[in-house]
DOPA-358960 format. One line per field, with one value per residue (C-alpha): x, y, z. Coordinates in Angstrom, 3 decimals, padded with zeros to 6 digits. Layout:
c1	(X,...)
c2	(Y,...)
c3	(Z,...)
***
This chain:
c1	(-027.215,-025.150,-022.348,-020.048,-020.334,-018.200,-020.480,-018.088,-014.440,-014.272,-012.574,-013.269,-015.984,-018.038,-018.435,-022.006,-023.296,-026.406,-028.448,-027.901,-029.168,-027.583,-025.275,-026.225,-023.670,-023.512,-022.034,-018.463,-018.923,-019.429,-020.932,-018.847,-020.479,-017.699,-016.445,-013.319,-012.284,-008.747,-007.955,-004.785,-003.310,-004.396,-008.047,-007.576,-006.175,-008.947,-011.829,-010.058,-009.544,-005.745,-005.132,-004.262,-007.336,-010.631,-013.677,-017.052,-019.300,-020.680,-018.036,-016.818,-013.217,-011.343,-009.624,-009.239,-011.953,-012.239,-015.430,-017.652,-019.135,-022.870,-023.783,-022.174,-023.132,-023.402,-020.147,-018.470,-017.371,-014.454,-016.344,-019.475,-021.569,-019.846,-016.270,-013.917,-012.172,-010.097,-010.048,-008.714,-011.479,-009.735,-012.514,-016.039,-014.883,-016.482,-019.875,-021.585,-021.392,-019.607,-019.805,-016.407,-015.025,-014.527,-010.996,-010.029,-011.073,-008.759,-009.833,-008.296,-007.785,-009.861,-006.904,-006.496,-008.835,-010.645,-008.911,-005.407,-006.489,-007.946,-004.617,-002.471,-003.183,-001.920,000.914,002.432,001.575,003.392,006.387,006.677,006.505,009.066,011.553,011.012,010.534,012.153,014.954,017.340,018.243,020.992,020.919,022.997,022.457,021.244,017.838,016.731,012.959,011.534,008.284,009.157,006.277,003.550,001.696,003.895,007.074,006.291,005.571,008.945,010.715,009.113,009.568,013.096,014.089,012.452,014.457,017.795,018.277,019.739,016.904,017.392,014.132,013.922,011.107,010.231,010.179,011.921,008.569,008.109,011.684,011.295,008.022,009.746,012.586,010.009,008.847,012.065,014.329,017.825,018.851,017.012,017.466,015.301,015.282,013.523,016.710,019.518,020.611,019.308,022.164,024.959,023.121,022.669,026.285,027.410,025.218,026.697,030.327,030.528,029.493,025.942,022.643,022.107,018.315,016.136,012.428,010.604,006.820,007.160,008.699,008.978,012.192,013.662,013.865,016.852,018.727,018.201,019.344,022.531,023.264,022.899,025.720,027.398,024.933,022.213,018.488,016.099,012.529,009.840,006.786,004.652,004.400,002.756,004.463,002.366,005.204,006.629,010.405,012.424,015.671,018.939,019.764,023.495,023.153,022.132,025.232,027.649,026.313,025.865,022.461,018.969,015.753,012.995,009.258,007.048,003.433,001.902,-001.626,-000.639,001.677,-001.109,-003.482,-000.829,000.244,-002.946,-001.709,001.562,-000.280,-002.762,000.114,001.756,-001.466,-001.892,001.717,001.156,-002.052,-000.106,002.790,000.376,-001.507,001.851,002.954,005.886,004.443,002.250,-000.243,-000.359,-003.632,-003.141,-006.818,-010.359,-013.445,-017.126,-018.269,-020.030,-016.648,-014.871,-014.007,-012.172,-010.320,-009.165,-007.993,-005.709,-004.036,-003.959,-002.223,000.446,-000.701,-001.085,001.582,000.217,-003.268,-006.494,-009.538,-013.265,-015.991,-019.075)
c2	(-000.416,002.731,003.641,006.578,007.354,009.267,010.130,012.540,013.422,015.507,016.268,014.486,016.966,016.211,012.500,011.533,009.118,007.441,004.231,001.674,-001.849,-004.699,-006.898,-010.478,-013.286,-014.575,-018.013,-018.173,-015.071,-014.300,-011.239,-009.677,-007.600,-005.025,-004.203,-002.265,-000.671,000.659,003.826,004.489,007.601,006.458,006.722,010.494,010.277,007.925,010.203,013.107,011.170,011.303,007.583,005.084,002.999,004.787,002.845,003.545,005.977,005.763,004.040,004.064,004.594,002.044,-000.953,-003.243,-004.699,-007.006,-008.421,-011.468,-013.616,-012.943,-015.237,-017.323,-018.042,-021.421,-023.297,-021.723,-024.484,-023.044,-020.121,-020.050,-017.389,-016.177,-016.692,-013.809,-012.688,-010.056,-009.157,-006.691,-005.143,-002.352,000.098,000.069,-000.743,002.343,000.718,-001.740,-004.842,-006.037,-009.104,-010.444,-013.572,-016.215,-016.937,-013.340,-013.732,-015.001,-016.177,-014.520,-016.019,-014.966,-013.183,-010.738,-007.744,-006.399,-002.990,-004.424,-007.112,-004.532,-002.694,-005.667,-006.299,-003.384,-001.851,-005.118,-006.893,-004.148,-004.147,-007.945,-008.125,-005.301,-006.972,-010.621,-010.312,-007.034,-006.051,-009.023,-008.398,-010.020,-010.201,-007.414,-004.922,-001.381,-000.087,003.543,003.940,007.318,008.371,005.788,006.607,006.307,003.076,001.471,002.944,001.511,-001.889,-001.772,-000.957,-003.920,-006.427,-005.186,-005.909,-009.360,-010.104,-009.127,-005.642,-002.636,-000.126,003.641,005.523,008.774,011.125,014.791,014.989,013.544,012.191,010.190,008.879,007.714,006.042,004.192,003.174,001.621,-000.447,-001.898,000.927,000.994,004.483,007.671,010.711,013.842,015.121,018.312,019.295,017.337,016.858,013.437,012.454,013.460,012.143,008.677,008.537,009.506,006.857,004.177,005.209,006.621,003.346,004.397,002.588,-000.860,-000.570,002.557,002.061,005.120,005.498,009.313,010.473,014.222,016.100,013.460,010.686,012.009,012.928,009.380,007.868,009.934,008.254,004.699,002.156,000.491,-002.052,-000.752,-001.157,001.799,000.555,002.803,002.260,005.366,009.144,010.343,013.727,014.247,014.881,012.076,012.617,012.548,010.764,011.566,008.183,008.847,008.121,004.536,004.231,005.832,003.809,000.533,000.494,-000.663,001.359,-001.199,-000.637,-002.210,-002.417,-004.779,-004.528,-005.732,-008.406,-009.675,-010.047,-011.910,-014.109,-014.768,-017.941,-016.381,-013.243,-015.291,-017.193,-013.855,-012.573,-015.733,-015.362,-011.706,-012.553,-015.201,-012.820,-010.122,-012.552,-013.712,-010.130,-010.214,-007.186,-004.538,-003.434,-000.278,001.675,005.444,006.313,005.236,007.080,006.197,005.842,009.241,010.920,009.470,012.991,013.713,010.406,011.213,014.664,013.010,011.188,014.324,016.242,013.518,013.237,009.463,007.207,003.809,003.079,005.088,002.849,003.373,001.676,001.169)
c3	(001.876,002.439,000.043,-000.658,-004.370,-006.837,-009.772,-011.511,-011.021,-007.891,-004.587,-001.281,-000.210,-003.333,-002.582,-001.622,001.016,-000.384,-000.477,-003.237,-003.843,-001.902,-003.992,-004.869,-005.089,-008.662,-009.462,-008.150,-005.979,-002.308,-000.639,002.142,004.878,005.196,008.688,007.647,004.347,003.862,001.956,-000.049,-001.603,-005.056,-003.948,-004.054,-007.569,-008.676,-007.637,-009.387,-012.633,-012.238,-011.738,-014.484,-013.551,-014.184,-012.950,-014.556,-012.658,-010.093,-007.962,-004.379,-003.283,-001.092,-002.654,000.366,002.585,005.573,007.018,007.185,004.444,004.235,001.346,-001.409,-004.987,-006.656,-007.066,-004.026,-001.656,000.339,001.911,004.051,005.810,008.956,007.706,008.582,005.394,003.610,-000.084,-002.631,-004.709,-006.693,-005.788,-004.296,-000.747,000.838,001.221,003.535,001.313,-001.800,-004.066,-005.181,-006.869,-004.203,-005.432,-004.588,-000.938,001.803,005.265,008.311,011.792,014.778,016.436,013.531,013.820,010.765,010.796,010.581,008.128,005.727,005.571,004.615,000.968,-001.097,000.913,002.108,-001.150,-003.059,-000.710,-000.698,-004.496,-004.747,-002.424,-003.376,-007.124,-008.205,-005.825,-006.240,-002.620,-000.609,003.184,004.724,001.903,002.616,001.526,001.664,001.949,000.890,002.580,005.218,007.604,004.941,004.272,001.618,003.096,006.518,004.977,003.209,006.493,008.247,005.440,004.712,008.291,008.108,004.951,006.478,005.013,006.806,006.397,006.236,006.813,004.822,005.815,006.303,010.115,013.148,014.375,011.168,011.300,014.904,013.938,011.076,013.396,015.714,012.726,011.352,010.205,011.674,010.555,009.622,007.396,007.555,003.976,005.027,006.876,005.237,001.619,000.609,-001.706,000.666,003.704,002.208,001.066,004.571,006.211,003.939,004.444,000.900,-000.792,-001.584,-001.061,-002.584,-002.923,-003.101,-002.444,-003.798,-003.473,-003.477,-006.762,-007.198,-006.426,-004.122,-006.702,-008.646,-005.459,-004.188,-007.480,-007.280,-003.939,-005.262,-005.002,-007.975,-009.415,-007.093,-007.781,-007.806,-007.271,-008.780,-006.568,-007.144,-007.167,-003.960,-004.388,-007.515,-009.962,-012.100,-012.172,-015.384,-014.605,-016.432,-017.962,-017.768,-014.034,-014.805,-016.982,-014.493,-011.549,-013.433,-011.727,-012.595,-012.503,-011.978,-012.108,-009.437,-010.599,-008.071,-009.481,-012.964,-011.527,-009.251,-012.221,-014.219,-011.294,-009.294,-007.586,-006.418,-005.302,-003.279,-001.659,-000.815,000.768,002.831,004.012,004.967,006.859,008.796,009.562,010.763,012.996,014.413,015.104,012.646,010.833,012.406,009.724,011.830,011.786,012.029,012.543,011.699,010.422,010.019,006.417,006.538,007.172,004.128,002.946,006.217,005.928,002.394,003.524,006.072,003.179,001.036,003.824,004.293,007.919,008.129,009.618,008.671,007.373,007.343,007.792,007.162,009.211,006.984)
***
C-alpha cells in the first residue's frame, strides 16, 4: 500500500511517498481502508520533532481517519467488513490502510461523508472536553475564542453556541471573523487591527470575558488574560503561534481567575469510556447538522506536503483532509 513516511525529523517537502506492507488485523484489531485522513497543526510539529509525542521512525502524519472496515481480527464482534467508521490513531493516518484496536473505532451513519467524519475527533473532542470538563461554564456567559477560524477555534465557536455561551471570535482578518460568525460566534474582534485586551473589555461592557479559549499562545495570550472577568477561566489549549507564553501570576491573583490546562489526548487515554461517548455524541451532532465539521480543502496523498504548508501558513479555515 502507499504511505507518506517521515524517516527523520524534517519539513513537509522531505516527506516521502512510498510502498509499505499492508497491515494485518491482530486479535482485537480491525483494518480500516482509509478514505479520508485529517491533518492538524501538530502534524507539522511532529515531523519536525517539536511535539511532545515523538513516534518511532518511520511514521506517517495524520491522527484522524475515516473509511471502511476491510478485515477484523479474532475476538472482534461489533465490527464487520464494509462498516463505515472513524477513528483516532495518533499518527500513521497518511496511508491507504491502518490496523487499530476495535474499541477505538466508532461507526458513522451513511449520511455523514468521510471527509467531515475524519475532522471530528480531535478538534471537536478537544473543544467538548474543554467546555464540558474544564470550563465550569454557565449558560449566558461570554467566551472569547482566539484563532477562531482555525480548526479547534471553529469547533469551540460551534459548541459554545450549542452550550448557551455568547461567543466572541478573535482572529487576524475580517474574513476569518465573518467565517467564525457563520459558525456560531455572535461578536468578532480583529486583533491585527484592534488591541485585544481593550477590545474584549469594550465588547463585554467593561466586565471582561468569563472564558478564554486559547489554542494560539504567543503574544496574544497575556493580553487576553488581562481582559478576563473576575473568577474567569483561561483555557490553555495549545500554542499554534509557536511561542509558549510566560504568564505573570499576579494576574491570576488580581483577577481571582483560573488558568486551566486542556490536554485532550491524555484525558482521552485516562477516560476511554467517556471519550468514546463524547465521540459518538459528536458523530451524531455532525450527522444531524448541529455542528459543521467544515472542510477547508482536500489533497491527494501525494500532495501531503502542500496540505501541511496550508496549515503552516495559517491559511485553513476548518479542516485540511488527505485522500489516500
